[in-house]
C-alpha positions as CSV (number, residue, x, y, z in Angstrom):
1,X,21.9,87.9,71.7
2,X,21.0,84.7,73.5
3,X,24.7,83.9,74.0
4,X,25.3,87.1,75.9
5,X,24.9,87.6,79.7
6,X,22.0,89.7,81.1
7,X,24.3,92.7,81.6
8,X,25.7,92.6,78.1
9,X,22.2,92.1,76.5
10,X,21.0,95.2,78.4
11,X,23.9,97.2,77.1
12,X,23.2,96.1,73.5
13,X,19.6,97.0,73.9
14,X,20.4,100.4,75.4
15,X,22.9,101.2,72.7
16,X,20.4,100.3,70.0
17,X,17.7,102.4,71.6
18,X,19.9,105.5,71.9
19,X,21.7,105.3,68.6
20,X,19.1,103.6,66.3
21,X,21.9,101.2,65.3
22,X,21.5,97.6,64.3
23,X,22.4,94.8,66.7
24,X,25.4,94.0,64.6
25,X,26.7,97.6,64.9
26,X,25.9,97.7,68.6
27,X,27.9,94.5,69.2
28,X,30.8,95.9,67.1
29,X,31.0,99.1,69.0
30,X,30.6,97.4,72.5
31,X,33.3,94.8,71.7
32,X,35.6,97.5,70.4
33,X,35.2,99.4,73.7
34,X,35.5,96.3,76.0
35,X,31.8,96.6,76.8
36,X,32.0,100.1,78.3
37,X,28.9,101.8,77.1
38,X,30.4,105.3,77.0
39,X,33.4,104.0,75.1
40,X,31.0,102.3,72.7
41,X,29.2,105.6,72.0
42,X,32.6,107.3,71.4
43,X,33.5,104.5,68.9
44,X,30.2,104.7,67.1
45,X,30.2,108.5,66.7
46,X,33.9,108.5,65.6
47,X,33.0,106.3,62.6
48,X,31.4,108.6,60.1
49,X,30.1,105.9,57.9
50,X,28.4,104.2,60.8
51,X,27.3,107.2,62.9
52,X,25.7,109.1,60.1
53,X,23.4,106.2,59.3
54,X,20.5,104.8,61.1
55,X,20.2,101.1,60.4
56,X,16.5,101.2,61.1
57,X,16.0,103.8,58.4
58,X,17.9,101.6,56.0
59,X,15.6,98.6,56.8
60,X,12.5,100.8,56.4
61,X,13.9,102.1,53.1
62,X,14.5,98.6,51.8
63,X,11.1,97.4,52.9
64,X,9.5,100.4,51.0
65,X,10.9,99.0,47.7
66,X,11.0,95.2,48.2
67,X,8.4,93.0,46.6
68,X,5.5,92.1,48.9
69,X,6.0,88.3,48.6
70,X,9.8,88.1,47.9
71,X,12.7,89.4,50.0
72,X,14.2,91.3,47.1
73,X,13.8,94.7,45.3
74,X,12.9,94.0,41.7
75,X,11.8,96.0,38.6
76,X,8.8,97.8,40.2
77,X,10.8,98.6,43.3
78,X,13.8,99.9,41.3
79,X,11.4,102.1,39.3
80,X,9.9,103.6,42.4
81,X,13.5,104.1,43.8
82,X,14.4,106.0,40.7
83,X,11.2,108.1,40.9
84,X,11.9,109.0,44.5
85,X,15.5,109.9,43.6
86,X,14.1,112.0,40.7
87,X,16.5,110.3,38.2
88,X,15.8,108.5,34.9
89,X,16.4,104.7,35.2
90,X,18.7,105.0,32.2
91,X,20.8,107.7,34.0
92,X,24.4,106.5,34.5
93,X,24.2,107.4,38.2
94,X,22.1,104.3,38.6
95,X,24.9,102.2,37.3
96,X,27.3,103.9,39.8
97,X,24.8,103.2,42.7
98,X,24.5,99.6,41.6
99,X,28.3,99.3,41.5
100,X,28.4,100.6,45.1
101,X,25.8,98.0,46.0
102,X,27.8,95.3,44.3
103,X,24.5,94.3,42.6
104,X,24.6,91.0,40.8
105,X,21.8,91.7,38.3
106,X,20.4,94.8,36.6
107,X,17.1,96.0,38.1
108,X,17.4,93.8,41.2
109,X,18.8,94.4,44.7
110,X,19.0,91.9,47.5
111,X,18.6,93.1,51.1
112,X,22.4,92.8,51.6
113,X,23.2,94.6,48.3
114,X,20.8,97.5,49.0
115,X,21.6,98.2,52.6
116,X,25.3,97.4,52.3
117,X,25.5,99.7,49.3
118,X,23.8,102.7,51.0
119,X,26.1,102.1,54.0
120,X,29.2,102.2,51.7
121,X,27.9,105.5,50.2
122,X,27.2,106.8,53.7
123,X,23.5,107.6,53.5
124,X,20.3,106.3,55.2
125,X,17.6,108.2,53.4
126,X,16.5,109.1,49.9
127,X,17.1,112.8,50.6
128,X,20.7,112.2,51.6
129,X,21.3,109.9,48.6
130,X,19.8,112.6,46.3
131,X,22.3,115.1,47.7
132,X,25.1,112.7,46.9
133,X,24.0,112.2,43.2
134,X,26.4,114.9,41.8
135,X,29.4,113.3,43.5
136,X,28.4,109.8,42.6
137,X,28.0,110.9,38.9
138,X,31.4,112.5,39.1
139,X,33.0,109.2,40.0
140,X,32.8,108.2,36.3
141,X,35.5,110.9,35.6
142,X,38.0,109.1,37.9
143,X,40.0,106.7,35.6
144,X,40.4,104.0,38.3
145,X,36.7,104.1,39.3
146,X,35.6,104.2,35.6
147,X,37.6,101.0,34.9
148,X,36.0,99.3,37.9
149,X,32.5,100.5,36.9
150,X,33.1,99.5,33.3
151,X,34.2,96.0,34.3
152,X,31.3,95.6,36.8
153,X,28.8,96.6,34.1
154,X,29.5,93.5,31.9
155,X,28.2,91.0,34.5
156,X,25.6,93.3,35.9
157,X,23.9,93.8,32.5
158,X,24.2,90.2,31.4
159,X,21.2,88.0,31.4
160,X,21.2,85.4,34.2
161,X,23.0,82.2,33.2
162,X,24.6,83.7,30.1
163,X,28.4,84.0,29.7
164,X,28.2,86.7,27.0
165,X,26.4,90.0,26.8
166,X,23.5,90.4,24.3
167,X,24.6,92.7,21.5
168,X,21.8,95.3,21.9
169,X,22.4,95.4,25.7
170,X,26.2,95.9,25.1
171,X,25.6,98.7,22.6
172,X,23.3,100.5,25.1
173,X,25.9,100.1,27.9
174,X,28.7,101.3,25.7
175,X,26.7,104.4,24.5
176,X,26.0,105.2,28.2
177,X,29.6,104.7,29.4
178,X,31.5,106.3,26.6
179,X,29.1,109.3,26.4
180,X,30.7,110.3,29.7
181,X,34.3,109.7,28.4
182,X,33.6,111.4,25.0
183,X,35.2,108.6,22.8
184,X,34.6,110.0,19.3
185,X,34.5,106.5,17.6
186,X,31.7,105.1,19.7
187,X,29.0,105.5,17.0
188,X,31.2,103.9,14.4
189,X,32.0,101.0,16.8
190,X,28.3,100.4,17.4
191,X,27.5,100.6,13.7
192,X,30.4,98.2,12.9
193,X,29.1,95.6,15.3
194,X,25.6,95.7,13.9
195,X,26.8,95.4,10.3
196,X,29.7,93.0,10.6
197,X,29.4,91.2,13.9
198,X,25.8,90.9,15.0
199,X,26.6,88.5,17.8
200,X,26.7,88.6,21.6
201,X,29.8,90.2,23.2
202,X,32.3,88.2,25.1
203,X,34.0,89.4,28.3
204,X,37.3,89.5,26.4
205,X,36.0,91.8,23.8
206,X,34.4,94.0,26.5
207,X,37.6,94.3,28.4
208,X,39.9,94.8,25.4
209,X,37.7,97.6,23.9
210,X,38.5,99.7,27.1
211,X,42.2,99.1,26.6
212,X,41.8,100.1,22.9
213,X,40.0,103.3,23.9
214,X,42.5,104.2,26.6
215,X,45.7,103.5,24.5
216,X,44.8,104.2,20.9
217,X,44.1,107.8,19.8
218,X,40.9,108.4,17.8
219,X,43.0,109.0,14.6
220,X,44.7,105.6,15.1
221,X,48.1,107.3,14.7
222,X,49.6,105.0,17.3
223,X,47.7,101.8,16.2
224,X,50.1,99.0,15.4
225,X,48.8,96.6,12.8
226,X,51.1,93.9,14.2
227,X,49.8,94.5,17.7
228,X,48.1,91.8,19.8
229,X,44.6,93.2,19.5
230,X,41.6,90.8,19.3
231,X,40.4,90.0,15.8
232,X,37.2,92.0,16.2
233,X,39.2,95.2,17.0
234,X,41.5,94.7,14.0
235,X,38.3,94.2,11.9
236,X,37.0,97.5,13.3
237,X,40.1,99.3,12.3
238,X,39.7,97.9,8.8
239,X,36.1,99.0,8.8
240,X,37.1,102.6,9.7
241,X,39.7,102.8,7.0
242,X,37.7,101.1,4.3
243,X,34.8,103.6,4.9
244,X,37.1,106.6,5.0
245,X,36.3,107.5,8.6
246,X,40.0,107.3,9.5
247,X,43.2,107.2,7.4
248,X,46.0,105.0,8.8
249,X,49.5,106.5,8.5
250,X,51.9,104.2,6.8
C-alpha cells in the first residue's frame, strides 16, 4: 500500500476491516468503483465468489494445515484436512478438490493452490466445504469435467521428476476414476497390465484409454482392428478375446 496516497490507504484499511477481505480484494473493489467506498462495498457484495468468503478465514485455515517450518501443506496437513472434512483420503472427492486447487502434486498444497482453490469453490471454512462435498463429488458425472479431472490426475499422481506414471499408482487411479463411470472392463484392464505390461504408464496411454472407454462399447462390437489405437490397447483387445472375456464379431 506504500504507493497509495493517505486517503486511499485509509479506504483500503477501512474496507478490509469492515469486510474481512484481503488487501488484494480491497484494491480490486475500490479500483472498480473509482475509489468510492460505498461503490466498492456494492461491488464486493455483488460478487458471490468474493463476498461469501473471508480472506482472513482462508489464511487461518491454510495456517492450520501448513507445516511448521515450511510454507506448504504436506502429508500430515492433508491427512488432518481429510479428518476435519470427515472424508477418507482415498475418496475421489479429494481428487476433485485437488483439481479445483490446480495442485501440482498429490498430498501437497502450496498457499496459492489451497487458498485459490477454496476461493474457486466458493468456501472459506471446513463446514462450508463439507456442505459442498456432494456437489463436488457429482462433478465426476459431468462428461466435460470428468475428462478434465482424468487428464489432471496423470500429472498430479506422478512422482516428481518422472514423465510416466508408476504402474501401481496408475492402477489405483484408474480403479478410483472408473468406479464412478462403471466401465465393466476395468478389472480386466488392470489384470492385463500386470500380466503383460508391468511397466510405467505414459501420458499417451493414459489419454488414449479414456478415448477407448468413451468410444468403444464393452462388448467391442464397434472396435475396428484396423483402427489407429495404440499398440497396448490392441494387445488388450487380444487379451480379452484370447481369454474368452469378449468375443469379437467378424
